[in-house]
N, C-alpha and C positions, 0 to 999 in steps of 0.2 A: 556611495549612496547616502543622500542627507538625512538626517535625524528625522525630520518631518516626513520624507518619503518613506522610510522605513516604518515610522509609527503608522501610516497610512496602510501599508501591506500587512502590517501585523492587525488593524482594522478589519482588512478584508480576509485574512485567516480566519477572525472570530465569527464573522458572517457564516463562513463555510463551516466552521464549528459549532455553530450553534444549530444549523439544519442537522448536521450529523448528530448532535446530541439531542435533537428531537426525535429523531428515529431510533437512536439507541433506548432512550427512556420510554418507547412506546412499545419495547420489547423486554426489557428487563428493569429491576430496581436497582441501582447503583448506589451502595451505602457509603455514607462520608467518612467510614473506618477502613476503607478498601485502601490498598496500596495496588497502584496504576502503574503497567509497564508500557512503553511506547515504543516497539520495534522498528526502528529506522527513522528516529526523530528527524535527524537531518537538520539543515539551516531553520527550516519554516515549519518545524513541526508543533503539534497541538499541546506540547506536555504541560504549559504554564495554562491552559484552559482546563485540562483534565486536573489540575491541582484543585480547581475550584470545587470538583466533585468529589473527591478521595482525600485521603489524610496526607499521601505522599504519592511522588511519580518518580519513577526512575526512566531515564531515556536510553536507549540502545542504538547505537549506530557505528558504522566502520569508520569513521573520523571523527576526531573530538571537536564537538560542537558545544561544549558544555558552559563557553563564555555567553553563547547566545541563549541558553535557557536558565535564568537564574532561579533557584531554587528547586531546580530537578536534579537529583542524582543522576551521574552518567556513568555508563558502562562502555568500553569500547567492544565491538563485536565483528568477527568475520561475516556473521549471516550464518554460518553452520554450528558454532558454539557461542553461548551467552555465559558471561561469568556472573551468574548469579545461582545462589541454592536451589535446590529442589523446591518445589510449592511454596517459594517465596513471594509471589505477587497474588492478590485476588482477581484481577482481570488484566489480560494482554491486548493491546490495541495496535494497530497498523493500518498506515493509509497510504496507498500507492507507493508501496516497496516491495511487495511480495513478487512483483513482476520484474524484478531486477537481482533477487538471489540467484546464486549459482545452483544450489540443490533444494526445491520446495520441500521436499520429504524431510530433508534433515533440519530446515529451518522451521517448519512446523512441528518437527518432534522437540526441538529445543523450547519453542513457545509454550509446548503440551507441558515439558519437564518444569519449566518455571512456574508455571500456573497451578494453583493447588487444586485438588479433587473438588469438585464442585464450582471452581472458578470458571468466569467468562471470558470470551473473546469477542473482541468487534474487529472484524478484518476487513478492508475495503480495497479495490483496485479500479482505476480509472485514470487513462484508457488501457485496456485490454490491447494486446499486440496486432491483432487481426483488425481492428476498427479502423475508423478513419484517420485519426492522429496516432494510432498505436506505434509508431517508430519514435515519438517524442522528439522529432528533430523540428529544425528552423533552419532556413535556407536565407541569408541576407536578412534576417529580423522576420522572417515571415513562417509561419507554422506551416509545416505540411500536414494538412489534414484532409486530404481527398485521396487516402490510400495509394500515395505515390510510392509510399516501400512496397506495394505489391503490383506494381508495374514494372515489368521486366525491362522496359527501356529505359528507366528512370536510374540516375545514378544512386539513389538510396535504396535500391530494391534488396528486400531481405537484409537491411541494415539491422546488427544488433547493438551498435554503439551510437547513441544519440550526439555525442560529441566526437565526430572522426578527429583524429590525432590526438586526443586527450586520454589519460589512463581510464579505462573503461570501468575499473574497480568500483563498485557501489552504484553505477548508473546502467551497465550492460544491461540488454535485454534477453528473457528466457524464453519469450515467445509463449507466454502464458494465456491459456483461455479459460473460460469458464467450467468447461469439462475436466480440464486437467486439475484444476483446484479442486473442485468436488470429489475426485478420485482420491487426490492425496489428504483430503479432510478425512475421507472414508478409512483410512489407514491409521486413523487417530482415534482416541477412546473419547470420542466427543459425539454429543448430539447436537442436532442442527435448530436452533430455536427459530431463527428467521434467514432467509435467503431471498435477496432481491436484485433482481438485473435489469439495467437501463439500457436501452436501444438507441442506435443511431437515426436521426431525424430524416436522413436522405438513403437513397441508393447508392451503392458502389458502382462507379463506373466501368464500362465495358472493359477497358484497358486492365482490370485488376487480373492476375495471375489466378484463376479459381482452382487449380492443381493443388495450391497451398493450403487450403483449408475449405470447411464448409460455407455454404451461404450463411448459414445462422451465425458463425462465428465472426463473419465480415460486419454483422448487424449489432452483435452485443458488446457494448461499449464497455461497460463495468459491472460489479457487483457489490452488494454490502450483506456482510455475513456476520451474523451472530450466534454464538455456539457456546455450549458447556462443557467442561471436564467432566466424566461420569467417573473415571476411576485413576 
């Protein structure tokens, strides 16, 4: 990838971040003294932009991407444990990562542990598994975005690995749904400040195996969650 191409992609990421930031700031006040953790920062996370909102940012990921995020503290994590002290950050954020963790309850418990009582959470996922692009897959460079992974006659049927043949660590799919996420949140000492879902703009085809999920789950593309740790 050329430098100019990478710069252009970061500019695209900034545009996405600006929309998320507008949403977040409509729900809570982020203080410039806050230390922010990004769970699952990856190659293209938003840590550099969150630095403009808080005093410091720590990036958390299963792979060491620290070279891609100058100025961001980096911590390696398997998603089940995070090598940070209890109550050491003011806000934990995560964007399109929780659908990849091996144990959602454990990951949310760790996110809770590192966030101080009274601290905030901003967690988003899109796409969810049973939505149109829920397989996160491309074939011959083309996105599978018409529920192909829920068609019993398609090679991608019920795929949990968006990169066949590759190591699935860090990107395998746990078939997350909105209801599963909310149930897991309910097992944490959190209050919900905001929860908004986005829907598909088209109907799923007749070929979809509807024994796998509810009709509603086929239509929910993603969610944005803002919460607070109460104790």
